[in-house]
PDB file with one MODEL, atoms N, CA, C and O in Angstrom:
MODEL        1
ATOM      1  N   MET A   1      27.556  88.150  95.139  1.00  0.00           N
ATOM      2  CA  MET A   1      27.466  89.583  95.202  1.00  0.00           C
ATOM      3  C   MET A   1      28.022  90.041  96.552  1.00  0.00           C
ATOM      4  O   MET A   1      27.791  89.415  97.586  1.00  0.00           O
ATOM      5  N   VAL A   2      28.750  91.135  96.511  1.00  0.00           N
ATOM      6  CA  VAL A   2      29.259  91.784  97.708  1.00  0.00           C
ATOM      7  C   VAL A   2      28.787  93.231  97.661  1.00  0.00           C
ATOM      8  O   VAL A   2      28.812  93.859  96.603  1.00  0.00           O
ATOM      9  N   PHE A   3      28.355  93.765  98.805  1.00  0.00           N
ATOM     10  CA  PHE A   3      27.935  95.166  98.830  1.00  0.00           C
ATOM     11  C   PHE A   3      28.446  95.857 100.085  1.00  0.00           C
ATOM     12  O   PHE A   3      28.667  95.223 101.117  1.00  0.00           O
ATOM     13  N   ILE A   4      28.630  97.170  99.977  1.00  0.00           N
ATOM     14  CA  ILE A   4      28.978  98.010 101.113  1.00  0.00           C
ATOM     15  C   ILE A   4      28.224  99.326 100.965  1.00  0.00           C
ATOM     16  O   ILE A   4      27.896  99.750  99.857  1.00  0.00           O
ATOM     17  N   ARG A   5      27.956  99.966 102.104  1.00  0.00           N
ATOM     18  CA  ARG A   5      27.316 101.272 102.044  1.00  0.00           C
ATOM     19  C   ARG A   5      27.522 102.035 103.342  1.00  0.00           C
ATOM     20  O   ARG A   5      27.766 101.448 104.396  1.00  0.00           O
ATOM     21  N   THR A   6      27.420 103.350 103.243  1.00  0.00           N
ATOM     22  CA  THR A   6      27.487 104.208 104.411  1.00  0.00           C
ATOM     23  C   THR A   6      26.076 104.378 104.964  1.00  0.00           C
ATOM     24  O   THR A   6      25.116 103.834 104.419  1.00  0.00           O
ATOM     25  N   ASN A   7      25.962 105.130 106.043  1.00  0.00           N
ATOM     26  CA  ASN A   7      24.676 105.344 106.688  1.00  0.00           C
ATOM     27  C   ASN A   7      23.878 106.416 105.947  1.00  0.00           C
ATOM     28  O   ASN A   7      24.265 107.585 105.971  1.00  0.00           O
ATOM     29  N   PRO A   8      22.772 106.050 105.287  1.00  0.00           N
ATOM     30  CA  PRO A   8      22.004 107.036 104.537  1.00  0.00           C
ATOM     31  C   PRO A   8      21.289 108.051 105.431  1.00  0.00           C
ATOM     32  O   PRO A   8      20.810 109.073 104.942  1.00  0.00           O
ATOM     33  N   PHE A   9      21.214 107.780 106.729  1.00  0.00           N
ATOM     34  CA  PHE A   9      20.543 108.680 107.656  1.00  0.00           C
ATOM     35  C   PHE A   9      21.506 109.695 108.280  1.00  0.00           C
ATOM     36  O   PHE A   9      21.130 110.443 109.182  1.00  0.00           O
ATOM     37  N   ARG A  10      22.746 109.713 107.793  1.00  0.00           N
ATOM     38  CA  ARG A  10      23.733 110.691 108.255  1.00  0.00           C
ATOM     39  C   ARG A  10      24.244 111.462 107.047  1.00  0.00           C
ATOM     40  O   ARG A  10      25.352 111.213 106.570  1.00  0.00           O
ATOM     41  N   PRO A  11      23.437 112.401 106.548  1.00  0.00           N
ATOM     42  CA  PRO A  11      23.826 113.136 105.341  1.00  0.00           C
ATOM     43  C   PRO A  11      25.053 114.022 105.518  1.00  0.00           C
ATOM     44  O   PRO A  11      25.628 114.482 104.532  1.00  0.00           O
ATOM     45  N   GLU A  12      25.462 114.268 106.762  1.00  0.00           N
ATOM     46  CA  GLU A  12      26.628 115.114 106.999  1.00  0.00           C
ATOM     47  C   GLU A  12      27.955 114.388 106.748  1.00  0.00           C
ATOM     48  O   GLU A  12      29.001 115.030 106.655  1.00  0.00           O
ATOM     49  N   VAL A  13      27.917 113.068 106.639  1.00  0.00           N
ATOM     50  CA  VAL A  13      29.136 112.311 106.336  1.00  0.00           C
ATOM     51  C   VAL A  13      29.132 111.939 104.857  1.00  0.00           C
ATOM     52  O   VAL A  13      28.063 111.800 104.263  1.00  0.00           O
ATOM     53  N   PRO A  14      30.316 111.775 104.249  1.00  0.00           N
ATOM     54  CA  PRO A  14      30.365 111.394 102.830  1.00  0.00           C
ATOM     55  C   PRO A  14      29.614 110.079 102.582  1.00  0.00           C
ATOM     56  O   PRO A  14      29.765 109.116 103.333  1.00  0.00           O
ATOM     57  N   GLN A  15      28.820 110.055 101.541  1.00  0.00           N
ATOM     58  CA  GLN A  15      28.016 108.883 101.217  1.00  0.00           C
ATOM     59  C   GLN A  15      28.721 108.030 100.160  1.00  0.00           C
ATOM     60  O   GLN A  15      29.367 108.543  99.246  1.00  0.00           O
ATOM     61  N   TYR A  16      28.575 106.702 100.317  1.00  0.00           N
ATOM     62  CA  TYR A  16      29.201 105.779  99.384  1.00  0.00           C
ATOM     63  C   TYR A  16      28.429 104.475  99.415  1.00  0.00           C
ATOM     64  O   TYR A  16      28.092 103.981 100.491  1.00  0.00           O
ATOM     65  N   SER A  17      28.149 103.916  98.262  1.00  0.00           N
ATOM     66  CA  SER A  17      27.448 102.646  98.170  1.00  0.00           C
ATOM     67  C   SER A  17      27.876 101.952  96.884  1.00  0.00           C
ATOM     68  O   SER A  17      27.796 102.537  95.804  1.00  0.00           O
ATOM     69  N   ARG A  18      28.323 100.727  96.996  1.00  0.00           N
ATOM     70  CA  ARG A  18      28.747  99.958  95.823  1.00  0.00           C
ATOM     71  C   ARG A  18      28.399  98.488  96.019  1.00  0.00           C
ATOM     72  O   ARG A  18      28.340  97.980  97.139  1.00  0.00           O
ATOM     73  N   SER A  19      28.173  97.830  94.900  1.00  0.00           N
ATOM     74  CA  SER A  19      28.017  96.378  94.906  1.00  0.00           C
ATOM     75  C   SER A  19      28.661  95.833  93.639  1.00  0.00           C
ATOM     76  O   SER A  19      28.770  96.529  92.629  1.00  0.00           O
ATOM     77  N   VAL A  20      29.077  94.592  93.710  1.00  0.00           N
ATOM     78  CA  VAL A  20      29.729  93.950  92.575  1.00  0.00           C
ATOM     79  C   VAL A  20      29.414  92.461  92.615  1.00  0.00           C
ATOM     80  O   VAL A  20      29.263  91.873  93.686  1.00  0.00           O
ATOM     81  N   THR A  21      29.317  91.867  91.445  1.00  0.00           N
ATOM     82  CA  THR A  21      29.017  90.438  91.352  1.00  0.00           C
ATOM     83  C   THR A  21      30.062  89.732  90.501  1.00  0.00           C
ATOM     84  O   THR A  21      30.791  90.352  89.727  1.00  0.00           O
ATOM     85  N   THR A  22      30.109  88.441  90.668  1.00  0.00           N
ATOM     86  CA  THR A  22      30.991  87.607  89.853  1.00  0.00           C
ATOM     87  C   THR A  22      30.377  86.216  89.742  1.00  0.00           C
ATOM     88  O   THR A  22      29.449  85.868  90.472  1.00  0.00           O
ATOM     89  N   ARG A  23      30.899  85.458  88.844  1.00  0.00           N
ATOM     90  CA  ARG A  23      30.497  84.061  88.702  1.00  0.00           C
ATOM     91  C   ARG A  23      31.754  83.209  88.822  1.00  0.00           C
ATOM     92  O   ARG A  23      32.765  83.496  88.182  1.00  0.00           O
ATOM     93  N   LEU A  24      31.691  82.176  89.630  1.00  0.00           N
ATOM     94  CA  LEU A  24      32.834  81.281  89.772  1.00  0.00           C
ATOM     95  C   LEU A  24      33.035  80.514  88.468  1.00  0.00           C
ATOM     96  O   LEU A  24      32.074  80.063  87.844  1.00  0.00           O
ATOM     97  N   ILE A  25      34.285  80.376  88.070  1.00  0.00           N
ATOM     98  CA  ILE A  25      34.594  79.641  86.851  1.00  0.00           C
ATOM     99  C   ILE A  25      34.138  78.193  86.988  1.00  0.00           C
ATOM    100  O   ILE A  25      33.531  77.622  86.083  1.00  0.00           O
ATOM    101  N   THR A  26      34.447  77.623  88.141  1.00  0.00           N
ATOM    102  CA  THR A  26      34.011  76.268  88.451  1.00  0.00           C
ATOM    103  C   THR A  26      33.095  76.342  89.664  1.00  0.00           C
ATOM    104  O   THR A  26      33.524  76.826  90.711  1.00  0.00           O
ATOM    105  N   PRO A  27      31.858  75.884  89.566  1.00  0.00           N
ATOM    106  CA  PRO A  27      30.965  75.917  90.730  1.00  0.00           C
ATOM    107  C   PRO A  27      31.608  75.227  91.927  1.00  0.00           C
ATOM    108  O   PRO A  27      32.280  74.207  91.775  1.00  0.00           O
ATOM    109  N   SER A  28      31.401  75.784  93.112  1.00  0.00           N
ATOM    110  CA  SER A  28      32.039  75.234  94.290  1.00  0.00           C
ATOM    111  C   SER A  28      31.153  75.374  95.511  1.00  0.00           C
ATOM    112  O   SER A  28      30.400  76.338  95.647  1.00  0.00           O
ATOM    113  N   GLN A  29      31.256  74.399  96.392  1.00  0.00           N
ATOM    114  CA  GLN A  29      30.612  74.467  97.704  1.00  0.00           C
ATOM    115  C   GLN A  29      31.660  74.701  98.780  1.00  0.00           C
ATOM    116  O   GLN A  29      31.332  74.740  99.966  1.00  0.00           O
ATOM    117  N   ASP A  30      32.911  74.856  98.382  1.00  0.00           N
ATOM    118  CA  ASP A  30      34.016  75.041  99.306  1.00  0.00           C
ATOM    119  C   ASP A  30      33.986  76.462  99.874  1.00  0.00           C
ATOM    120  O   ASP A  30      34.096  77.439  99.133  1.00  0.00           O
ATOM    121  N   ALA A  31      33.836  76.564 101.193  1.00  0.00           N
ATOM    122  CA  ALA A  31      33.752  77.873 101.843  1.00  0.00           C
ATOM    123  C   ALA A  31      34.993  78.713 101.589  1.00  0.00           C
ATOM    124  O   ALA A  31      34.879  79.928 101.428  1.00  0.00           O
ATOM    125  N   TRP A  32      36.181  78.106 101.549  1.00  0.00           N
ATOM    126  CA  TRP A  32      37.418  78.859 101.309  1.00  0.00           C
ATOM    127  C   TRP A  32      37.397  79.524  99.938  1.00  0.00           C
ATOM    128  O   TRP A  32      37.832  80.668  99.802  1.00  0.00           O
ATOM    129  N   VAL A  33      36.909  78.840  98.944  1.00  0.00           N
ATOM    130  CA  VAL A  33      36.819  79.400  97.591  1.00  0.00           C
ATOM    131  C   VAL A  33      35.852  80.583  97.579  1.00  0.00           C
ATOM    132  O   VAL A  33      36.156  81.632  97.011  1.00  0.00           O
ATOM    133  N   ILE A  34      34.702  80.414  98.200  1.00  0.00           N
ATOM    134  CA  ILE A  34      33.688  81.464  98.221  1.00  0.00           C
ATOM    135  C   ILE A  34      34.164  82.677  99.003  1.00  0.00           C
ATOM    136  O   ILE A  34      33.985  83.806  98.548  1.00  0.00           O
ATOM    137  N   VAL A  35      34.765  82.471 100.166  1.00  0.00           N
ATOM    138  CA  VAL A  35      35.276  83.583 100.974  1.00  0.00           C
ATOM    139  C   VAL A  35      36.389  84.314 100.242  1.00  0.00           C
ATOM    140  O   VAL A  35      36.438  85.544 100.265  1.00  0.00           O
ATOM    141  N   ASN A  36      37.275  83.585  99.599  1.00  0.00           N
ATOM    142  CA  ASN A  36      38.370  84.206  98.851  1.00  0.00           C
ATOM    143  C   ASN A  36      37.829  85.102  97.735  1.00  0.00           C
ATOM    144  O   ASN A  36      38.325  86.212  97.539  1.00  0.00           O
ATOM    145  N   GLU A  37      36.828  84.634  97.009  1.00  0.00           N
ATOM    146  CA  GLU A  37      36.212  85.444  95.952  1.00  0.00           C
ATOM    147  C   GLU A  37      35.525  86.672  96.541  1.00  0.00           C
ATOM    148  O   GLU A  37      35.618  87.765  95.983  1.00  0.00           O
ATOM    149  N   ALA A  38      34.833  86.492  97.672  1.00  0.00           N
ATOM    150  CA  ALA A  38      34.160  87.626  98.321  1.00  0.00           C
ATOM    151  C   ALA A  38      35.168  88.683  98.750  1.00  0.00           C
ATOM    152  O   ALA A  38      34.897  89.876  98.614  1.00  0.00           O
ATOM    153  N   LEU A  39      36.320  88.275  99.263  1.00  0.00           N
ATOM    154  CA  LEU A  39      37.357  89.230  99.664  1.00  0.00           C
ATOM    155  C   LEU A  39      37.920  89.985  98.460  1.00  0.00           C
ATOM    156  O   LEU A  39      38.183  91.184  98.551  1.00  0.00           O
ATOM    157  N   LYS A  40      38.104  89.300  97.348  1.00  0.00           N
ATOM    158  CA  LYS A  40      38.563  89.973  96.126  1.00  0.00           C
ATOM    159  C   LYS A  40      37.565  91.043  95.700  1.00  0.00           C
ATOM    160  O   LYS A  40      37.948  92.158  95.345  1.00  0.00           O
ATOM    161  N   LEU A  41      36.284  90.694  95.738  1.00  0.00           N
ATOM    162  CA  LEU A  41      35.249  91.648  95.355  1.00  0.00           C
ATOM    163  C   LEU A  41      35.206  92.829  96.321  1.00  0.00           C
ATOM    164  O   LEU A  41      35.078  93.979  95.900  1.00  0.00           O
ATOM    165  N   LEU A  42      35.314  92.542  97.612  1.00  0.00           N
ATOM    166  CA  LEU A  42      35.291  93.610  98.613  1.00  0.00           C
ATOM    167  C   LEU A  42      36.454  94.575  98.409  1.00  0.00           C
ATOM    168  O   LEU A  42      36.277  95.790  98.505  1.00  0.00           O
ATOM    169  N   ARG A  43      37.625  94.051  98.131  1.00  0.00           N
ATOM    170  CA  ARG A  43      38.788  94.919  97.886  1.00  0.00           C
ATOM    171  C   ARG A  43      38.570  95.819  96.670  1.00  0.00           C
ATOM    172  O   ARG A  43      39.094  96.932  96.616  1.00  0.00           O
ATOM    173  N   SER A  44      37.803  95.341  95.703  1.00  0.00           N
ATOM    174  CA  SER A  44      37.591  96.130  94.495  1.00  0.00           C
ATOM    175  C   SER A  44      36.622  97.298  94.698  1.00  0.00           C
ATOM    176  O   SER A  44      36.675  98.268  93.943  1.00  0.00           O
ATOM    177  N   VAL A  45      35.742  97.229  95.696  1.00  0.00           N
ATOM    178  CA  VAL A  45      34.773  98.304  95.911  1.00  0.00           C
ATOM    179  C   VAL A  45      35.067  99.163  97.140  1.00  0.00           C
ATOM    180  O   VAL A  45      34.490 100.240  97.287  1.00  0.00           O
ATOM    181  N   TYR A  46      35.954  98.704  98.022  1.00  0.00           N
ATOM    182  CA  TYR A  46      36.251  99.452  99.247  1.00  0.00           C
ATOM    183  C   TYR A  46      37.022 100.730  98.928  1.00  0.00           C
ATOM    184  O   TYR A  46      37.950 100.720  98.120  1.00  0.00           O
ATOM    185  N   ARG A  47      36.632 101.820  99.566  1.00  0.00           N
ATOM    186  CA  ARG A  47      37.331 103.099  99.448  1.00  0.00           C
ATOM    187  C   ARG A  47      37.574 103.651 100.841  1.00  0.00           C
ATOM    188  O   ARG A  47      36.650 103.741 101.649  1.00  0.00           O
ATOM    189  N   GLN A  48      38.812 104.019 101.121  1.00  0.00           N
ATOM    190  CA  GLN A  48      39.161 104.591 102.419  1.00  0.00           C
ATOM    191  C   GLN A  48      38.502 105.945 102.598  1.00  0.00           C
ATOM    192  O   GLN A  48      38.233 106.639 101.618  1.00  0.00           O
ATOM    193  N   GLY A  49      38.241 106.327 103.838  1.00  0.00           N
ATOM    194  CA  GLY A  49      37.700 107.632 104.129  1.00  0.00           C
ATOM    195  C   GLY A  49      36.190 107.668 104.300  1.00  0.00           C
ATOM    196  O   GLY A  49      35.620 108.739 104.513  1.00  0.00           O
ATOM    197  N   HIS A  50      35.540 106.531 104.213  1.00  0.00           N
ATOM    198  CA  HIS A  50      34.086 106.470 104.390  1.00  0.00           C
ATOM    199  C   HIS A  50      33.780 105.654 105.639  1.00  0.00           C
ATOM    200  O   HIS A  50      34.420 104.638 105.908  1.00  0.00           O
ATOM    201  N   GLN A  51      32.791 106.117 106.397  1.00  0.00           N
ATOM    202  CA  GLN A  51      32.348 105.377 107.575  1.00  0.00           C
ATOM    203  C   GLN A  51      31.284 104.382 107.128  1.00  0.00           C
ATOM    204  O   GLN A  51      30.112 104.730 106.987  1.00  0.00           O
ATOM    205  N   LEU A  52      31.704 103.152 106.911  1.00  0.00           N
ATOM    206  CA  LEU A  52      30.772 102.140 106.409  1.00  0.00           C
ATOM    207  C   LEU A  52      29.789 101.730 107.494  1.00  0.00           C
ATOM    208  O   LEU A  52      30.163 101.538 108.652  1.00  0.00           O
ATOM    209  N   ARG A  53      28.562 101.602 107.113  1.00  0.00           N
ATOM    210  CA  ARG A  53      27.499 101.229 108.030  1.00  0.00           C
ATOM    211  C   ARG A  53      27.106  99.764 107.839  1.00  0.00           C
ATOM    212  O   ARG A  53      26.750  99.080 108.798  1.00  0.00           O
ATOM    213  N   GLN A  54      27.172  99.293 106.605  1.00  0.00           N
ATOM    214  CA  GLN A  54      26.682  97.954 106.307  1.00  0.00           C
ATOM    215  C   GLN A  54      27.506  97.334 105.191  1.00  0.00           C
ATOM    216  O   GLN A  54      27.935  98.009 104.256  1.00  0.00           O
ATOM    217  N   SER A  55      27.713  96.039 105.315  1.00  0.00           N
ATOM    218  CA  SER A  55      28.348  95.277 104.251  1.00  0.00           C
ATOM    219  C   SER A  55      27.734  93.885 104.262  1.00  0.00           C
ATOM    220  O   SER A  55      27.134  93.465 105.251  1.00  0.00           O
ATOM    221  N   GLY A  56      27.888  93.189 103.169  1.00  0.00           N
ATOM    222  CA  GLY A  56      27.332  91.848 103.129  1.00  0.00           C
ATOM    223  C   GLY A  56      27.667  91.137 101.847  1.00  0.00           C
ATOM    224  O   GLY A  56      28.282  91.704 100.944  1.00  0.00           O
ATOM    225  N   ARG A  57      27.262  89.901 101.776  1.00  0.00           N
ATOM    226  CA  ARG A  57      27.472  89.116 100.580  1.00  0.00           C
ATOM    227  C   ARG A  57      26.260  88.232 100.369  1.00  0.00           C
ATOM    228  O   ARG A  57      25.537  87.898 101.307  1.00  0.00           O
ATOM    229  N   SER A  58      26.058  87.868  99.130  1.00  0.00           N
ATOM    230  CA  SER A  58      24.948  87.015  98.756  1.00  0.00           C
ATOM    231  C   SER A  58      25.462  85.992  97.760  1.00  0.00           C
ATOM    232  O   SER A  58      26.163  86.333  96.807  1.00  0.00           O
ATOM    233  N   CYS A  59      25.114  84.758  97.984  1.00  0.00           N
ATOM    234  CA  CYS A  59      25.493  83.692  97.051  1.00  0.00           C
ATOM    235  C   CYS A  59      24.220  83.161  96.402  1.00  0.00           C
ATOM    236  O   CYS A  59      23.287  82.734  97.081  1.00  0.00           O
ATOM    237  N   GLU A  60      24.205  83.196  95.106  1.00  0.00           N
ATOM    238  CA  GLU A  60      23.051  82.691  94.378  1.00  0.00           C
ATOM    239  C   GLU A  60      23.428  81.406  93.679  1.00  0.00           C
ATOM    240  O   GLU A  60      24.537  81.261  93.165  1.00  0.00           O
ATOM    241  N   ARG A  61      22.519  80.504  93.668  1.00  0.00           N
ATOM    242  CA  ARG A  61      22.762  79.218  93.018  1.00  0.00           C
ATOM    243  C   ARG A  61      21.884  79.149  91.783  1.00  0.00           C
ATOM    244  O   ARG A  61      20.659  79.240  91.868  1.00  0.00           O
ATOM    245  N   THR A  62      22.518  78.989  90.648  1.00  0.00           N
ATOM    246  CA  THR A  62      21.753  78.837  89.414  1.00  0.00           C
ATOM    247  C   THR A  62      22.090  77.487  88.813  1.00  0.00           C
ATOM    248  O   THR A  62      23.260  77.143  88.650  1.00  0.00           O
ATOM    249  N   GLY A  63      21.094  76.751  88.496  1.00  0.00           N
ATOM    250  CA  GLY A  63      21.323  75.422  87.915  1.00  0.00           C
ATOM    251  C   GLY A  63      21.620  74.404  88.988  1.00  0.00           C
ATOM    252  O   GLY A  63      21.633  74.720  90.177  1.00  0.00           O
ATOM    253  N   ASN A  64      21.857  73.198  88.566  1.00  0.00           N
ATOM    254  CA  ASN A  64      22.176  72.106  89.492  1.00  0.00           C
ATOM    255  C   ASN A  64      23.669  71.945  89.593  1.00  0.00           C
ATOM    256  O   ASN A  64      24.368  71.900  88.580  1.00  0.00           O
ATOM    257  N   TYR A  65      24.155  71.858  90.801  1.00  0.00           N
ATOM    258  CA  TYR A  65      25.577  71.657  91.028  1.00  0.00           C
ATOM    259  C   TYR A  65      25.824  70.195  91.336  1.00  0.00           C
ATOM    260  O   TYR A  65      25.260  69.643  92.281  1.00  0.00           O
ATOM    261  N   VAL A  66      26.654  69.585  90.547  1.00  0.00           N
ATOM    262  CA  VAL A  66      27.070  68.216  90.808  1.00  0.00           C
ATOM    263  C   VAL A  66      28.573  68.248  90.878  1.00  0.00           C
ATOM    264  O   VAL A  66      29.242  68.573  89.896  1.00  0.00           O
ATOM    265  N   GLY A  67      29.111  67.912  92.036  1.00  0.00           N
ATOM    266  CA  GLY A  67      30.558  67.983  92.188  1.00  0.00           C
ATOM    267  C   GLY A  67      31.009  67.076  93.299  1.00  0.00           C
ATOM    268  O   GLY A  67      30.246  66.261  93.818  1.00  0.00           O
ATOM    269  N   THR A  68      32.265  67.234  93.655  1.00  0.00           N
ATOM    270  CA  THR A  68      32.845  66.424  94.702  1.00  0.00           C
ATOM    271  C   THR A  68      33.207  67.332  95.867  1.00  0.00           C
ATOM    272  O   THR A  68      33.390  68.537  95.696  1.00  0.00           O
ATOM    273  N   THR A  69      33.305  66.757  97.019  1.00  0.00           N
ATOM    274  CA  THR A  69      33.762  67.496  98.195  1.00  0.00           C
ATOM    275  C   THR A  69      35.141  66.991  98.555  1.00  0.00           C
ATOM    276  O   THR A  69      35.493  65.842  98.289  1.00  0.00           O
ATOM    277  N   SER A  70      35.909  67.867  99.164  1.00  0.00           N
ATOM    278  CA  SER A  70      37.232  67.432  99.590  1.00  0.00           C
ATOM    279  C   SER A  70      37.121  66.772 100.955  1.00  0.00           C
ATOM    280  O   SER A  70      36.151  66.989 101.682  1.00  0.00           O
ATOM    281  N   GLY A  71      38.102  65.978 101.292  1.00  0.00           N
ATOM    282  CA  GLY A  71      38.095  65.302 102.584  1.00  0.00           C
ATOM    283  C   GLY A  71      38.236  63.811 102.383  1.00  0.00           C
ATOM    284  O   GLY A  71      38.514  63.333 101.284  1.00  0.00           O
ATOM    285  N   PHE A  72      38.040  63.098 103.454  1.00  0.00           N
ATOM    286  CA  PHE A  72      38.195  61.647 103.413  1.00  0.00           C
ATOM    287  C   PHE A  72      36.899  60.991 102.978  1.00  0.00           C
ATOM    288  O   PHE A  72      35.805  61.436 103.327  1.00  0.00           O
ATOM    289  N   VAL A  73      37.049  59.923 102.209  1.00  0.00           N
ATOM    290  CA  VAL A  73      35.877  59.191 101.723  1.00  0.00           C
ATOM    291  C   VAL A  73      35.816  57.864 102.403  1.00  0.00           C
ATOM    292  O   VAL A  73      34.904  57.079 102.143  1.00  0.00           O
TER     293      VAL A  73
ENDMDL
END
């Protein structure tokens, strides 16, 4: 999940708040994969002209992940 929002305590500025979620096709522990997906989600909810106060991401793990890591063995 990725979320962004403006400052709710500044009613004089335009307000905006959005969040979006996705599920990886293949479960991954690779930070590059997760960051790349988060950036795609952020681009989909970002709107110019708003003074953003907060943004963030959340990764939820459902089920057991059994996989391989890249690198030397």
